C-alpha positions in Angstrom: -71.2 52.3 -127.9 -73.5 50.2 -130.0 -76.5 48.8 -128.2 -77.1 45.1 -128.1 -80.7 45.7 -129.0 -79.8 46.7 -132.5 -78.0 43.5 -133.5 -79.7 41.2 -136.1 -80.6 38.0 -134.3 -78.8 36.5 -131.3 -80.7 33.7 -129.5 -79.8 33.2 -125.9 -80.9 29.6 -125.1 -81.8 30.3 -121.5 -84.0 27.3 -121.4 -81.1 25.2 -122.7 -82.6 21.7 -122.2 -85.4 21.8 -119.7 -86.0 18.7 -117.6 -88.4 20.3 -115.3 -92.2 20.5 -115.2 -93.3 21.4 -118.7 -96.8 20.0 -119.2 -98.0 23.1 -121.1 -94.9 23.6 -123.3 -95.3 23.2 -127.0 -93.1 20.4 -128.3 -91.3 21.5 -131.5 -89.9 18.7 -133.7 -88.2 16.2 -131.4 -88.6 18.5 -128.4 -85.0 19.8 -127.9 -83.5 23.2 -127.9 -82.0 22.3 -131.3 -85.5 22.0 -132.9 -86.6 25.2 -131.3 -83.6 27.1 -132.7 -84.0 25.5 -136.1 -87.7 26.6 -136.3 -86.8 30.1 -135.4 -84.1 30.2 -138.2 -86.6 28.8 -140.7 -89.2 31.4 -139.8 -86.6 34.2 -140.1 -85.4 32.8 -143.4 -88.9 32.9 -144.8 -89.3 36.5 -143.8 -86.3 37.4 -145.9 -88.4 36.6 -149.0 -85.7 35.5 -151.4 -82.8 37.6 -150.1 -81.0 34.4 -149.1 -81.0 31.2 -151.2 -83.5 28.5 -150.2 -80.9 26.2 -148.7 -80.2 26.9 -145.0 -76.4 26.9 -144.4 -74.7 26.8 -141.0 -71.1 27.1 -140.2 -68.5 26.6 -137.5 -64.8 27.5 -137.5 -62.0 24.9 -137.2 -59.1 26.5 -135.4 -55.8 25.6 -137.0 -53.3 27.3 -134.6 -53.3 24.6 -131.9 -54.6 21.2 -130.8 -58.4 21.0 -131.2 -60.2 20.6 -127.9 -63.7 19.5 -126.8 -65.0 23.0 -127.3 -63.8 23.0 -130.9 -65.6 19.7 -131.4 -68.7 21.0 -129.6 -69.0 23.9 -132.1 -69.0 21.4 -135.0 -71.3 18.9 -133.3 -73.9 21.6 -132.5 -73.8 23.0 -136.0 -74.4 19.5 -137.4 -77.2 18.9 -135.0 -78.7 22.2 -136.3 -78.4 21.0 -139.9 -80.2 17.7 -139.0 -83.0 19.6 -137.2 -83.5 21.9 -140.3 -83.8 18.8 -142.5 -86.0 17.1 -140.0 -88.4 20.0 -140.3 -88.5 19.5 -144.1 -85.9 22.0 -145.4 -82.6 21.6 -147.2 -79.5 22.4 -145.2 -75.7 22.3 -145.4 -73.1 22.4 -142.7 -69.8 24.1 -143.6 -66.7 23.4 -141.5 -64.4 26.4 -142.0 -60.7 26.0 -141.3 -59.1 29.3 -140.1 -55.8 28.4 -141.5 -54.7 31.9 -142.6 -54.5 33.0 -139.0 -51.1 33.7 -137.6 -49.4 31.7 -134.9 -49.7 33.9 -131.8 -48.2 31.5 -129.2 -46.4 28.1 -129.3 -49.0 25.7 -127.8 -48.0 23.3 -125.1 -47.1 19.9 -126.5 -45.6 21.3 -129.7 -41.9 21.5 -130.6 -40.3 24.7 -129.1 -38.7 25.3 -132.6 -42.1 26.7 -133.6 -41.1 29.9 -131.8 -39.2 31.0 -134.9 -42.6 31.1 -136.8 -44.5 33.3 -134.4 -46.6 35.8 -136.2 -46.6 33.8 -139.5 -49.7 32.3 -141.1 -50.2 28.7 -139.9 -50.8 27.7 -143.5 -47.2 28.6 -144.4 -45.5 27.1 -141.4 -43.9 23.6 -142.1 -45.5 20.7 -140.3 -43.1 19.8 -137.5 -44.4 16.2 -137.6 -43.8 15.9 -141.3 -47.2 14.4 -142.2 -49.1 17.3 -143.7 -48.2 20.2 -146.1 -48.3 22.7 -143.2 -48.7 23.1 -139.5 -52.2 24.6 -140.0 -53.3 21.7 -142.1 -52.0 19.2 -139.5 -54.0 20.9 -136.7 -57.1 21.3 -138.7 -56.9 17.6 -139.8 -57.0 16.5 -136.1 -60.5 18.1 -135.7 -61.6 16.8 -139.1 -60.6 13.3 -138.1 -62.7 13.5 -134.9 -65.7 14.7 -137.0 -65.3 11.8 -139.3 -65.0 9.4 -136.3 -68.3 10.8 -135.0 -69.9 10.4 -138.4 -70.5 14.2 -138.7 -71.1 15.1 -142.4 -69.7 18.5 -143.5 -68.6 20.5 -146.4 -64.9 21.6 -145.8 -63.8 25.1 -146.6 -60.4 26.7 -145.9 -59.5 30.3 -145.5 -56.2 29.6 -147.2 -57.9 28.1 -150.3 -60.5 31.0 -150.5 -57.8 33.7 -150.3 -55.2 32.1 -152.6 -57.8 31.1 -155.2 -59.1 34.7 -155.4 -62.6 33.8 -154.2 -62.3 36.2 -151.3 -60.9 39.0 -153.4 -64.3 40.7 -154.1 -65.1 40.6 -150.4 -61.7 42.2 -149.5 -62.2 44.9 -152.1 -65.6 45.7 -150.9 -64.4 46.1 -147.3 -61.4 48.2 -148.3 -63.5 50.5 -150.5 -65.6 51.1 -147.4 -62.8 51.1 -144.9 -63.7 54.4 -143.3 -67.3 53.1 -142.8 -66.0 49.8 -141.5 -63.8 51.6 -139.0 -66.7 53.6 -137.7 -68.9 50.5 -137.3 -66.1 48.7 -135.4 -65.7 51.7 -133.2 -69.4 51.9 -132.6 -69.7 48.3 -131.5 -66.4 47.7 -129.7 -65.0 51.1 -128.8 -61.9 50.2 -130.7 -60.6 53.2 -132.7 -57.7 51.5 -134.5 -59.5 50.9 -137.7 -60.5 54.6 -138.1 -56.9 55.1 -139.3 -55.6 51.6 -140.2 -57.1 49.5 -143.0 -58.7 46.3 -141.7 -56.3 44.1 -143.5 -53.4 42.0 -142.5 -50.7 41.8 -145.2 -48.2 39.0 -145.2 -44.8 40.6 -145.2 -43.0 39.4 -148.3 -39.6 39.6 -146.5 -40.2 38.0 -143.0 -43.5 36.2 -143.8 -45.2 37.6 -140.6 -48.8 38.6 -140.9 -49.5 40.4 -137.6 -46.6 42.7 -137.7 -47.8 44.6 -140.8 -49.8 47.8 -140.9 -51.9 48.4 -143.9 -51.6 52.1 -145.0 -52.8 52.4 -148.6 -55.3 50.8 -150.9 -54.7 50.6 -154.6 -58.0 49.2 -156.1 -56.8 49.5 -159.7 -54.0 47.0 -159.1 -55.8 44.9 -156.4 -53.2 45.5 -153.8 -52.5 47.0 -150.3 -49.4 48.9 -149.2 -48.0 48.0 -145.8 -45.2 48.6 -143.4 -43.8 45.7 -141.3 -43.7 47.7 -138.0 -44.1 45.0 -135.3 -46.9 44.3 -132.9 -47.4 43.2 -129.3 -49.3 39.8 -129.1 -50.2 38.2 -125.8 -47.7 40.3 -123.9 -44.8 39.5 -126.2 -43.5 42.0 -128.7 -43.2 40.6 -132.2 -40.5 42.6 -134.0 -41.2 43.8 -137.5 -38.5 43.8 -140.2 -39.5 47.4 -141.3 -40.0 46.3 -144.8 -42.4 48.4 -146.9 -44.2 46.6 -149.7 -47.4 45.8 -151.5 -49.8 42.8 -150.9 -51.9 41.4 -153.8 -55.2 40.4 -152.2 -56.2 38.4 -155.2 -53.3 35.9 -154.6 -53.8 35.3 -150.9 -50.9 37.6 -149.8 -52.9 38.8 -146.8 -56.3 38.5 -145.1 -59.0 40.6 -143.6 -59.0 41.2 -139.8 -61.4 39.4 -137.6 -63.5 42.5 -137.1 -64.6 42.3 -140.7 -63.7 38.8 -141.9 -66.7 36.9 -140.5 -69.0 39.3 -142.4 -67.1 38.7 -145.6 -67.2 34.9 -145.4 -70.8 34.8 -144.2 -71.7 36.8 -147.3 -69.5 34.8 -149.7 -70.8 31.4 -148.4 -74.3 32.7 -147.7 -74.4 31.5 -144.1 -77.7 31.6 -142.2 -76.6 30.4 -138.7 -73.4 30.3 -136.7 -73.0 30.0 -132.9 -70.2 31.8 -131.1 -68.6 31.9 -127.7 -69.1 34.8 -125.4 -65.4 35.7 -125.6 -65.8 37.0 -129.2 -69.2 38.7 -128.6 -68.0 42.2 -129.7 -66.3 40.9 -132.8 -69.4 39.1 -133.9 -71.6 42.2 -133.3 -69.2 44.3 -135.4 -69.4 41.7 -138.2 -73.2 41.6 -138.0 -73.3 45.4 -138.7 -70.7 45.2 -141.4 -72.6 42.3 -143.0 -75.7 44.5 -143.2 -74.3 47.9 -143.8 -71.4 47.1 -146.2 -72.3 43.8 -147.8 -76.1 44.4 -147.8 -76.5 40.8 -146.6 -78.7 39.9 -143.6 -76.3 38.5 -141.0 -76.7 34.9 -139.7 -78.8 34.0 -136.7 -76.5 33.4 -133.8 -76.7 31.3 -130.6 -74.3 32.4 -127.8 -72.6 29.8 -125.6 -70.1 29.8 -122.8 -66.8 28.0 -122.5 -65.8 24.6 -121.2 -63.6 25.0 -118.1 -61.1 22.6 -116.6 -61.6 21.6 -112.9 -59.6 24.6 -111.8 -62.1 26.9 -113.5 -59.7 27.9 -116.3 -61.0 28.1 -119.9 -59.9 25.0 -121.9 -57.5 26.6 -124.4 -55.2 25.4 -127.2 -52.4 27.6 -126.0 -52.6 26.8 -122.2 -51.8 23.1 -122.5 -55.0 22.0 -120.7 -56.5 20.7 -123.9 -58.9 17.9 -123.6 -59.2 16.5 -127.2 -62.0 14.6 -128.9 -59.5 11.8 -129.5 -59.0 11.5 -125.8 -62.8 11.1 -125.3 -63.0 8.5 -128.0 -60.4 6.4 -126.2 -62.6 6.0 -123.2 -66.2 6.7 -124.4 -68.5 6.5 -127.4 -69.1 9.2 -130.0 -72.7 9.2 -128.8 -71.7 10.1 -125.3 -69.6 13.0 -126.6 -72.6 14.1 -128.7 -74.6 14.1 -125.5 -72.2 16.5 -123.9 -72.7 18.9 -126.8 -76.5 18.5 -127.2 -77.7 18.2 -123.6 -77.5 22.0 -123.1 -75.7 24.9 -124.7 -75.6 27.8 -122.2 -73.7 28.1 -119.0 -70.0 27.4 -118.5 -69.3 23.8 -117.6 -66.3 22.2 -115.9 -65.0 19.1 -117.7 -62.4 16.5 -117.1 -61.7 13.0 -118.3 -63.4 11.4 -115.3 -66.7 12.8 -116.6 -66.6 10.4 -119.5 -68.0 7.4 -117.6 -70.8 9.7 -116.3 -71.9 10.5 -119.8 -71.7 6.9 -120.8 -74.1 6.0 -118.0 -76.4 8.8 -119.0 -76.6 7.5 -122.5 -77.7 4.2 -121.1 -80.4 6.0 -119.1 -81.6 7.8 -122.3 -81.6 4.5 -124.2 -83.8 2.9 -121.5 -86.2 5.8 -121.7 -86.2 5.5 -125.5 -87.0 1.8 -125.5 -89.5 2.1 -122.7 -87.6 0.3 -119.9 -87.7 3.5 -117.8 -91.1 5.1 -117.7 -91.4 8.9 -117.8 -94.9 10.1 -116.8 -94.7 13.6 -118.3 -95.2 13.1 -122.1 -93.4 16.3 -123.0 -90.4 15.5 -120.9 -90.3 12.0 -122.3 -90.3 13.5 -125.9 -87.4 15.7 -125.0 -85.4 12.8 -123.5 -86.1 10.6 -126.5 -85.4 13.5 -128.9 -82.0 14.1 -127.1 -81.2 10.4 -127.5 -82.1 10.5 -131.2 -79.9 13.5 -131.8 -77.0 11.7 -130.1 -77.4 9.1 -132.8 -77.8 11.8 -135.6 -81.5 10.9 -135.9 -80.7 7.3 -136.9 -81.0 5.5 -133.5 -80.5 1.7 -133.2 -83.4 -0.6 -133.7 -82.9 -2.4 -130.3 -81.4 -1.6 -126.9 -77.8 -2.4 -126.3 -76.5 -4.4 -123.3 -75.9 -2.1 -120.4 -73.1 -2.8 -118.0 -72.0 0.0 -115.5 -68.7 1.5 -116.5 -67.3 1.0 -113.0 -68.2 -2.7 -113.0 -66.2 -3.3 -116.2 -63.3 -1.2 -115.0 -63.1 -3.0 -111.7 -63.4 -6.5 -113.3 -60.8 -5.7 -115.9 -58.4 -4.4 -113.2 -58.5 -7.8 -111.4 -58.8 -10.1 -114.4 -56.0 -12.6 -115.0 -54.0 -11.4 -118.0 -53.9 -14.7 -119.7 -57.6 -15.5 -119.4 -59.2 -12.1 -119.2 -62.0 -12.8 -121.6 -63.0 -16.1 -119.9 -62.9 -14.3 -116.6 -65.0 -11.4 -117.8 -67.6 -13.7 -119.4 -67.9 -15.9 -116.3 -68.3 -12.9 -113.9 -70.8 -11.0 -116.2 -72.9 -14.1 -116.6 -72.8 -14.7 -112.9 -73.9 -11.1 -112.3 -76.8 -11.5 -114.8 -75.4 -9.0 -117.4 -74.7 -11.6 -120.1 -77.6 -13.8 -120.6 -78.3 -16.6 -123.1 -77.8 -15.5 -126.6 -75.3 -12.8 -125.7 -71.5 -12.8 -125.7 -68.6 -10.5 -125.1 -68.9 -9.6 -128.8 -72.0 -7.6 -127.9 -70.1 -5.3 -125.5 -66.7 -5.3 -127.2 -66.6 -1.5 -127.5 -67.4 -1.1 -123.8 -64.7 -3.5 -122.9 -62.2 -1.6 -125.1 -63.1 1.7 -123.4 -62.8 0.2 -119.9 -59.6 -1.6 -120.8 -58.1 1.7 -122.0 -59.2 3.3 -118.8 -57.6 0.6 -116.6 -54.4 0.8 -118.7 -54.2 4.6 -118.3 -55.7 5.2 -114.9 -56.1 1.8 -113.2 -59.3 2.7 -111.4 -62.2 5.1 -111.4 -62.2 7.7 -108.7 -65.3 6.8 -106.6 -67.9 9.4 -105.9 -68.1 10.4 -102.3 -71.6 9.9 -100.8 -72.8 12.0 -97.9 -73.8 9.7 -95.1 -76.1 10.4 -92.2 -75.2 9.0 -88.7 -77.4 6.0 -89.2 -75.8 5.1 -92.5 -72.3 5.6 -91.2 -73.0 3.2 -88.4 -74.3 0.6 -90.8 -71.3 1.0 -93.1 -68.9 0.6 -90.1 -70.7 -2.6 -89.0 -70.7 -3.9 -92.6 -66.9 -3.4 -92.8 -66.3 -5.2 -89.5 -68.4 -8.1 -90.7 -66.8 -8.6 -94.2 -63.2 -8.2 -92.9 -63.2 -11.9 -92.0 -65.5 -13.2 -94.8 -64.2 -16.1 -96.8 -66.9 -16.4 -99.5 -69.3 -14.4 -101.7 -72.3 -15.9 -99.8 -70.9 -14.5 -96.5 -70.5 -11.0 -98.0 -74.1 -11.2 -99.4 -75.5 -12.3 -96.1 -73.6 -9.5 -94.3 -75.6 -6.9 -96.2 -78.9 -8.3 -95.0 -77.7 -8.9 -91.4 -76.3 -5.4 -91.1 -79.5 -3.8 -92.3 -81.8 -5.9 -90.1 -79.7 -5.4 -87.0 -80.3 -1.6 -87.4 -84.0 -1.8 -88.4 -83.0 -0.6 -91.9 -84.7 -2.0 -95.0 -82.2 -4.2 -96.8 -83.2 -2.5 -100.1 -82.2 0.8 -98.7 -78.8 -0.5 -97.6 -78.2 -2.2 -100.9 -78.8 1.1 -102.7 -76.4 2.9 -100.4 -73.7 0.4 -101.0 -74.3 0.6 -104.8 -74.0 4.4 -104.7 -70.7 4.2 -102.8 -69.2 1.4 -104.9 -70.6 2.0 -108.3 -72.3 5.4 -108.3 -75.6 3.8 -109.3 -78.7 2.7 -107.4 -78.5 -0.9 -108.6 -75.9 -3.3 -109.9 -74.6 -6.9 -109.8 -75.2 -9.2 -106.9 -73.0 -7.6 -104.2 -71.6 -10.7 -102.6 -69.9 -12.1 -105.7 -69.0 -8.7 -107.0 -67.2 -7.6 -103.8 -65.4 -10.9 -103.5 -64.2 -10.5 -107.1 -62.9 -7.0 -106.9 -61.4 -7.7 -103.5 -62.7 -7.2 -99.9 -59.6 -5.0 -99.0 -60.4 -2.7 -102.0 -64.1 -2.5 -101.0 -63.2 -1.7 -97.4 -60.9 1.1 -98.6 -63.6 2.7 -100.6 -66.2 2.4 -97.8 -63.8 3.9 -95.3 -63.1 6.8 -97.6 -66.8 7.7 -97.5 -66.8 7.6 -93.7 -64.2 10.4 -93.8 -62.6 9.1 -90.6 
C-alpha cells in the first residue's frame, strides 16, 4: 500500500479555529485558519517556480445526482473563503465550481419521483428533468446549489463535466490516461489496494444502446480513432445489480460518449483547469491520494494542496447524504437564518465531524450577533490575538466586506415568542410596541431595521410554532428558587407583579437578584440577558413560562 507520507500536500487543520490562549501565536492575515492555509498555498506556489500559472485557482465539486445539502454548500463556501484570503494576501485567485453532471444515477434520492428508477446507471446529464424546468435532471440538481451560492453572494466560475467532455476539452486528458492505463492501474493499486484497473481501462463508456454508464467495461483503446471499445456487462451498485444489455460497441471520447473513472478523473481536471487547491471529505481520501499520484506521474502536474474535513452528521449520528433523505439544504437554512450565519457554520472550523439540525440555526444567528459586538467593540476581548481571530471570522462571514455599523440585535427566541402570541390583524403594531417597551427599538429605529429577522422568526413560527428550549442543569438551590418563583407568578395579574416576584424570590433565599435573573434568562431565552422579564413573561404567557420552568426542574 502507498504510504500517506508520500502524497503531495494535505493540510490537516488540527488547530481549526483556536479560541484558547494564544498570546504567542503569529497572526496571519485576519487571524483565521483560512489565512493560514492561504499563506501555505502561496508559499508552495512560489516554490514551483513557474510550473503553475501565476493565478491561484481553487475548486469544489457540485454534486448533480441529488438534492444539495449543507455539506455541499460548505465545500463551496470554504473554497470561496480561500479565494478571498489569497486575494487579501495580495495574489490573484479564482474559484471554480465544478458540476459533476456526467456521473451516473446510482440511487433514486428520497423526495424525487420513483419513476427515476428507470434511469438508474445513466448519466444525470442525459436524464430528463422530472420537474420540467431544466434541460436535464443533473442540471436541475446542480442549479439548486448554484442558486444557494448566488443567494449567499459567492462569486464563482462555473464549469461542467458534461460541457468539458462533449466539447472535446477533456479528450487530451482522456487520451493521456488511456495511453498510460497500465501505469494508472498500478498507481491505483498502490494507493488503494484496488486491482480492478490492472485489467480494465479506467473509463466509463456510455452504452449507445441502453444509455447506462456504470454497466460498461472498457476493454480496448483505439487512439488512432479516439475511441474505446466496451461491453455492457452490468454492475452491482450499492447492493443492487444493474443489468447490462450485453451490447458491444465503441465510445468516442472526443464527443462525450463516456468519462474517466473517479480514480483518475480528478487528476485530469486538476491538470486541465490548473487547480492549486481543493479540499475533500475523508470518505474519498484514497481516491484523492490516487489522483495526486496520477497527476504527478502521468500528467507531470504538481497536484493541488488539499485540506481534509469530516462530514456533517444528523442528530442520530448518520452522515447527511443526498440519497438517504436526511438532506438539510441551504435553502432550508435561508428560510430561518441569514447567509452570514451559514457562512459562520462553514468558516468557524473545518475539522471534526459535527452534528447539525434545523434548531441549530438560531444558535448561529446569536453567535453572529456576538461576533458583531466584538467587531464593533461592544464586547471587549482582552487577548489581542483572540480578538483578531474573532473579528477576522466576522469579516469572512461578510466576505471581507462587513457593514459600517452594528445592526439591531434581538434574541431569536424573543422574536419567535412574540410573533407566536401576536394578534394576526395587528402583528406589526404589537411587535413594535413590545420591542420598544423591552428597549430593543429605540428612537430613530423601526421594524424596517429588523425586517429580515422578523421574516426568519415568522417562518420559524409558521413551520415549528416554538423554539425548543435548552435544558439548564440546576443545582438544589436554583431548583428551590425556580419552584418558589413558579408558585408566586401563578396568581400574578400584572407584569409588575411578575417583575417583583423575581426580586422577592431571590432575596428570600439570600441569592443575588442578578444571579437569579441570569438563571431565568438562560432557561427562557438561552442567553444571560434579555428584555425586562415582567412584561416579557406576561406577554408570552404565564402558563407557557411555567411549563418551560417545570421542564427544567425535571419533576
